[in-house]
N, C-alpha and C positions, 0 to 999 in steps of 0.2 A: 810252656804253659799257655793254654788257649783261653784268652780272655775275651773272645768275641770281637775280633778285629773289625774294622770298618770296611767299606767297599774297596775292592782292589781293581776296579774298572770292569769286573765281570758281572756286575749287578744288572739284571734285566728290568729293573724298575719296580718289581713287586716284592722285593726282599729276598728272592731266591737268586743266588749267584749260580752262574753256570759252573760246571765242574762238580756238581753233586752237593754243594753246600746248601743246607736247608735253613738253619736257625742258629744265630749267634756264631756263625762260621763253622758249624758242626755238620758232618755228613750224616746221611740216613743210617749208615752202618755204625757210626759212633753212638748215635742216639739209641739204636736197638741194643747194642752191646751194653751201654750204660744202664738202660732201663732193665734189661734182664739181670745184670749183675746186681743192680741196686735192689730189685725186688727179691732176688735170692738172698742177699745179705740181710735185708730187712726182715724177711720171713724167718731166717735162722735166729736172729735176735728176738723176734716176736715169739718164736717157739720156745726159746730159752726163758723168756719172761713168763709165758704160760706154764712151763714146767715148774718154775719157782713158785708161782701162785698155786699150782696144783699140789705142790709139796707142803705148802703152808696153808693158811686159811684167810689170807688177806691179799689185797690187790697189789701191794708192793709198787705203787705208782712211781716211785723214784727211779725205777728201771726203764721207764718210757723213753727218756732221752737216749738211752743206748740204742734203741731202734733207729732213731734219727741219725746217730753217728754211724751205725752199721750201714744204713741205706746210702749215706753219703760216701762211705768208704767203697761200697760196691760200685756206685756210679763212677767214682774216681778210678777204680781198677778197670772197669769196663770201657770207659771213655779215654783212659790214659791221659788224664789232665785235670784241670780245674778252671773255673771261670763262671760267668753269669749263667750260661746255659746249663752247666753242671749243677749249679745251686738251685735253679728253678726245677730241674728234673729231680734232684734230691728231695726238695720240699714236697713235690707232688707225690713221689713214691712214699715218703714218710707219712704224709696225710692218709694215703690209702691203707698202708700197712698198719698204722696206729688205729684207724677206724675198725678194720677187720679184727685185729688182735684185741682191741678193747671189747668188741662184741663177745668174743669167745671167753675172755677172762671174766667179764661181768656175768656172762651166761653161766659159767662154772660156779661162781659165787652165789648166784641166785638159785640155781638148781640145788646146791648144797643147803642153802637156807630153807628152801621148800622141804627138802628131805628131813632136815632137823626138826621141822615143825609139823611133820605128818602130812604134808601135801605132796602130791605127785604130779602137779601140773606140768605138762610138757612144754619145753621151749625148743623150737626147731634148731637142729644142728646147722642146716643151711638156712640162713635167715631170709624171711620175707621182708620187704621194705618196711612194713609197719612194725614187725618185731625188731628189726635192726634199730629203727628210730626209738622204740620204747626202751630197749635195753641200753642203748647209748645215752638216752636222756636220763635214765636212772644213774648210769655210771658218772655222768658229768654234773648231776645236781645233788647227789647225796654228800659229796665232799668236794671242796675246791681243788684238791691236790691232783686229780687226773687232768683237769683243764690246765693247771699251771705247768705240770710236767710235760703235757702234750705241747704246750707253747715252747718249753725248753727244747723239746725234741725237734720242732720245726726250726727253731733258732740254730740248734746244733747242725741240722742238715743243711740249712742255708749257708751258714758260716763255713763249715768244712767243705761243702760243695764248691764254694767260691774260692776259698784259700787253698784247698787241697791238703794232702798229707805228706808233702815233701818236707824233709828235715830243714832245708834252707831255701830261702826265697831266691829265685833266679837273679834278682837285682843285686844280691849280696855275694854272688859267686865270683 
């Protein structure tokens, strides 16, 4: 389990250790694998959330923490371990994936509402920054549940990224 070990004498003074270690004792390859696997797993969970919302007519905000857990699991698989660096990467990926997924979920609900009320105002599929802000502001201000469950998603990503998914802790083996 990689918990971000201290300097082993190879530190060059600016935080980068020789031998390819970049951040919290992780290599560039580990970070890339973890980021790609975390984004993929988070995107799959976000896609499942979107599909459930598309099949119903409500946000189903209680599913947002699943995105955080999935992103942390992807980071865990990609980096093959857990620790502080894993937790930070899991939280960053979860933040990004939840923001993008929240835009598309809320966009779907708003477009449906427009259609039900005889309005055909377009909302772009690929969001401009102002549209992204407007749709996300609506999502987070109409009800407290998306914000609360997004907080739970970040908490889950951080906790699971740091603790990992191993059945037993190495100290107890």
